N, C-alpha and C positions, 0 to 999 in steps of 0.2 A: 319887493322882488330883488332890487339891486343890493340889498343888505348882505346877501350871501356872497357877493363878489367884492367884499371889502379889500381883498388883496390886490385889486386893480387900481387902487388909489395912486395918483400920480407920483407921490414921493416914494412909494414902494417900487414902482417901475423905474424911477430915477436911480435907485440903489442898484438895480440890475444892469444899468447901462455900462459900467466898466466891465462886467462879466461878458456881456455881449460883444463889446469892442475888442476884448482880448482875443476872441476867436475870429472876429470879422476883419479886423485891421490887417493882420498878416496876409490874409487871402487877397484883400484889396491891394495891398502893396505888391504882391506877386503879380496879380492881374495887370496892374498898371505898368509895372516895370518891364513886363514882356512885350509891351506895345510901345517901346521907345527905341528908336533907331538913329544911327548916325546919318547926317545929311546926305551922304553919298549912297546910302543903302535904302533910301525911301522908295516906295512903290506907290501904286494907286490905293493900297490898303490904308484905311484911315488909322493913324497912330496918334499917340499923345505928343510925339515930337513934331508932328505936323500941326496939331491944334495949338500947342503952347510954344513951339519953338524948341530946338534941341538943347538950348541952354537952360530953359525953365522946366522942361518936362521931367528931368530926374528928381526934381523936388516934390513931384506928386507922390511917388511911392515913399519918399522920405517922410512926408507929412503923415502918411498912414502908419509908418513905422513908429514915429514919435507918438502918435495917438495910441497905438497898441502898447508901447512901452509904458507910457504914462498910466494907461488903464491897468496894466499888470502891477505896477508899483502901488497904485491906489488900492487894488484888491489885496495886495500883500499887507498894506497898512491896516485895512479893514479887518483882515483875518489875523492880525497881530503876529505875522511871521517874522522870522529872524531877518536882520539886515542883509544877510548873505543872499537871499533870494532877489531882492531888488538890485543888489550889486551885480549879480550874474545876468539879470535881465538887461541892465544898463550896459554891461560889457558886450552883449551880443549885438548892440547897435553899431559898434565900431566897424564891422565888415560892410554893412550897406552904406555907411557914410563914406568909407574909403572908396567903395565902388562908384559912388556918385561923384566923388572928387576926380577919380580916374576918367569917368565918362565926360566930365566937363573939360578937363585939361587935354585929353587925347582921345577923342571919340574913335571907336574901333568900327571898321566896316566888316570885320570878320564875325559871322554869326556864331552865337554860343550854342553849340550842339553837343549833346552827350556823345562821346566817342566809344565805340565798342572795344572791348579788351580782347 
């Protein structure tokens, strides 16, 4: 009966892990980053900055970004893509890292909201 499901072997599923992480990790990074607040801006709403402290909380989304970036580079290597794709993926990490550095050095109490034009 189980012979027809040979594609569910653990090693085959392990090969799909980078593909799943490429799509999941950026969403997890966004979800965790929106629940980080400056100490003066905290309310009763449970945030990651309350749970981990405002100096450690920015590293949670950074960990997800590193996970997603590593997964994308692994997929590019598996698919034998040009070195240009991993270089572009690695370059996109600069912005979140700089935002994390800014949050740690000068936390802002101004909420980030889209402004109407």
